[in-house]
N, C-alpha and C positions, 0 to 999 in steps of 0.2 A: 876760545869760542869766538868766531867772527860775528860782527854785528851787521845785520841787514834790515832795511826798512821795508815792511810790506804793508800796503794800504788796502783795507777791505772796502769794496765799493757796495753800497746798499742801493738796490734797485726795486723794481716792482712797485709797491705802494708808496715808496719814498720814505717810509718809516724805518728808522734805524733799528737793527736787531739789538735787543737789550741783553746785557750779560746777566747770567743767573748762576749764583754760587751759594754754597752754604754760608751762613752768616759769620761763622767762626772757624778757626783752624786750631790744630794742636801742635803745629810746628812753626818755630820762628828762627830767624837768623839774627845773631848778635855779634858785634865786633868789639874785641878787647880794646880798651882805651890806652894803648901802649904809649901814646904821645900826648895824652890829655893835658890841656892847659887852657888858660883864658885865651880866647881867639879875638884879637882886635879887628880882624877883617869882617867878622859877622856882627860885632857889637853895635855898629850904627843902626842896624835894622832890627835888633833884638834887645828890647829893654829888660828882658828877664835875666840877662847876663850880669853878674856882679864880679868885679875884679877881686881876686882872693887876697887875703892878708898873709897867708902861709906861703913859704917858698915854693917854687915850681915843682921840685921833686917831691915834696910832701903832698902837694895837690895831686900829682900823678899817682903816687902810691895809694892815697886814699881812694881815688877813683877806681884803681885796679881792685882794691879790697871790696868796694861797693859792688863792682861788676861781678866779682866772684860770688858774692852773697846773692845777687840777683839770679844768676844762673842756677845756683843751688836751690833757691826758693822755687823757681819755675819747675825744675826737674822733680823736686819733692811733691809738686802739685800735678804731676803727670803731663807736663808740657815738654815736648822734644825741642832741645836747643841745639842748633847747628852753629858752632862758634868759629869765627874767623879772626885771625890776627890782623892788626892794622897793617896797611901796605908797608913794605920794607923800603928803607932808604929815603923816605920823605917824612916830613913832619905833618901829621894830620890831627890837629887838636880836637876835632869834632867827629872822628871816625866812629865813636860809640853810638852815633845816631844814623844807622844805615838805612832807615826807612825813607830818608830823603833822596837816595840815589837809585833805588830800584823797587820794582813791583812785580808780582807774579799772579797768574790766574789759572783757573782749572782748564783752560784751553792750551796750556803749555807755553804761554807767552811770558817773556821777561821783558820789561820795559826799563830803559835806562834814561834818567832824567837830567835836564839842564839845571845847573846849580849856580848861584850868584857869585860866590867868591872863589878865587883861584885855589886856595888851600882846602876847599871842600871838594872841588872837582877831582883832585888827586886821590880822594877816598875811593873812587870807583875802581873796583877790581873784578871785572866781569869774568875773566878767565878763572880766577881763584874761586869765585862764587859758583861758577858752572861746575868746577871739579867737586866742590863740597856737596852741591846738590846731587850730582850724579852718583857720588859715593854713597849717598843715602837713598838712592833709588828713584830720585825725582827726574822727570823728563822735561827738558826745554826743547821746544820744536820751532820757536820763533823768537828772535830778538828784535825789539822795536827800539831804535836809538833816536831819542829826541834831543840829543845834546847839540845838534846843529843850531838850535835856538840861541845858544850862548853867543854866537857870532853877531847876533842882532840885539844883545842885551835883553833877552827875553828868558824868563826862568820859570820852572815848575818843579818845586822840590818835593816830589813824591807824595807820600801820604802824610807829610807835614803840611804841604800846600793844599792838599785835598783830604776830605773825610768822605769815605766811601761806604755806601750801603751795597755790598756785593749781592746780597739776597734780592734787593729790589732794583738793582741797576741804576742807582742814582749817585751822582758825585757832587759834593758841595765844595766851593772854594771861595775864599775872600781875596780880593785884589790887594796886593802889597808889593814891595820891591822884590819879594821872593816868588810871586805868583802872577804870571802873565795870562791874561784872558785868552789870547789866541792859542798859546801853547796848551792851556787847559782844554779848550774846545777840541783841539787836535787829538789830545789823549782820549777824550770822551768819544770822538768819532771813531778812532781806531779800536777802542776796547769795549764799545757798546754801552756807555753810560749816558744817562740823561743829565746834562750839565745844569747846575744851579750856581750861578756866579753872583756874589753880593759883596758888601763892604762892611767892615767892622772896625771900631775904634776904641781906644782905651779912654780913661777919664780925661786925659789931657788932649784928646782929639787926634792922637797919632794912630796911623794904621797898625793893626796887630799883624805881626809878621807871618804867622802860620795859622791856618784854620783849625788845626788839631789842638790848639790851646783854648779855644772857645767852644769846641764841639766834639762829641764822641757818640758813635752809633754802635749799640750792642744788639743782642738777640732779644728783641721785644721792647727795647728802651732807647731813648736818646737823651744825652746830656747837652745842654745848650745855654750859652749866655745870651739871652734875648736882648738885654740892655746894651750890648756892644753893637747891635745892628740899629743904627740911628734912623735910617730911612724907613719910614713906616710901611711903604709898599714892599720893600725888600724883606722886612721883618715878617710881614703877613705871609708872603710867598714861602719863605723858609719854614715858618711854623705850619702852614697848611700842608706842605709836602712831608714834613717830619711826622705830623699826626697821621697822615695817610699811610706811612710806612710802619710806624710803631705807635701803639696806643698810649704808651707811657712816656711823658716828657719830664725830665728832672731839670728845672731851671737853676742855674748858678749865677752868682753875682760877679761883677768885675773884680771885686776883692778876692773872691774864690778863684777866679781865673789866674790871679797873681800867685796863688798857691797851687797851681797846676791841676785844679779839679776837673778841667776839661780834657786833660791829657792822660786818659786811661784807655785800656784796651781789653776788650772781651775776647777771651780764648776759651778753648775747651780742652779738657784732659784727654788722654788716650782712651780713658774709660767713658768719655762722653759728658763729664761733669763741667758745667759752666764755671769759668774763673774770670773774675773782674780784677785786672792787674792795675795797680796804681802805686804812687809813692806814699811813704808814711806821711809826708807833708800834706798831700792831698787828703788822705784818710782823716787826718786831724782837723782839716779845714771844712769837711762836709759836716752838715748838721746831723743830729741824731735821726731826724726824720728822713733826710736824704740817704743816710747809710741804711736805714731800715728798708727803704724802697729799693736801693741797689741790691741788697741781699736777697730780695725776692727773685732776682734774676741770676744769681750765682754767688759763689764764695768770693769774698774780697781777699785779694792776695796783695799785701803791701810790701814795698821795697824800702829799705833804708838807703837813700841815694842822695843825701843832702849836698855833697860836694859836686856831684855830676850835674844836678839840676840847678844849683846856684851859680857855679862858674860857667857851665855849658849853656844854660838858658833853655834847656829842654828836659822833660821828665820821662816817666816810665814808658809811655807809648812810643816816644821817639827812639828808644833803644831797641825796639823789636820790629823787625820786618817780617811780616807774615808770609808763609809759604802755602800757596794754594795749588801748586802744580800737581798734575797727575803723577802717580807713583806706580812703578813696575810691580806687578804682583807675582 
C-alpha cells in the first residue's frame, strides 16, 4: 500500500468540519510481542518502564503468554481481534503497542504517525496491516503519512499521544517529548478534530509521556487525573470540555495513574454490549466506588499483563489499535 498525503481544505465559514463516529468499535488490531524486552531507547521519557530481574527469554515468553490470554479474553467477550506478527528481521521491543503508529476512521482513512525512537519506527508495517485489514473486509481509501515530522524531531505517537472523542470530534493531547503541538494540530486539521492541547506532570514535576495514561474517554464517561494538570486555566478548560461531552467524570489520583487506571479502552462486542478493557493491575487499583461507576457503563474486562505493563511501561489500552474503517457488505 503506497502512502500519499492528502490535505483537506476547509472553506466557506472557516469552521473546520468535525469528525463524527460511533464512540466505540468491536474490532481491534493487536501485534504479537515476538521480540518483547526492556527498551532502553524509550526509557528516558517513560518512567513507567521497570528493568526486569528475569532473563530476556523468560521476559519474552511471559509476554507472549500474556498476549495470548489477552486475545482469548477479548474474543470470549465478542471483540474481533486482528493479529499481526512483529516485523520480521528486526528487533522491536515495543511492537505490542501498535496504537502508537496508526489510526483509522470511518472515512476510510489510515494515518501513520511519527515516533520518537528508531527502534519504534521500525514497528510500522503499513503493507502487512493493509493486507490484514483487506482480508477482513475493511476498506482503506486514503493513507495520511505524518512521519516526515521525524526529520524535524517532532513526534506524535498515535492514540498514546492523543485521547480522542470520536463521537464528539475532540482530541486531547499533553505536550511531552513524544507529543509535538504542531504535529498534533496538523492531525486535527486533517482528520476533523477540535484540538485541546495542555500539560501534565507527575509528582516529581516531570512531563508525563503519553496522554492515555492520565485520561480515557468512553461512551458516556471520562476518566481523568485532574491533579496532573497543574495550570489552573488548562485544567478548567479540559474539565469544561470533558463535562460538555460526557456527564460522568471519574477522577483518578496520580498514584492510580502509576497503576494504569487511566489506560483503559471502551469497546463493544459484536452483539453491541459495552466492554471496558483494562489490566488486572488497574482493576485492583480502582476504588470500589469507581468500579461501581464504571460498571454502569459496561462490563469490566481485565487482563493479566503484569510483565508487559511493567517492562514495557504501557498497559491494556496501548496494546489495542481500534478499527473504525468502513467494511464491505
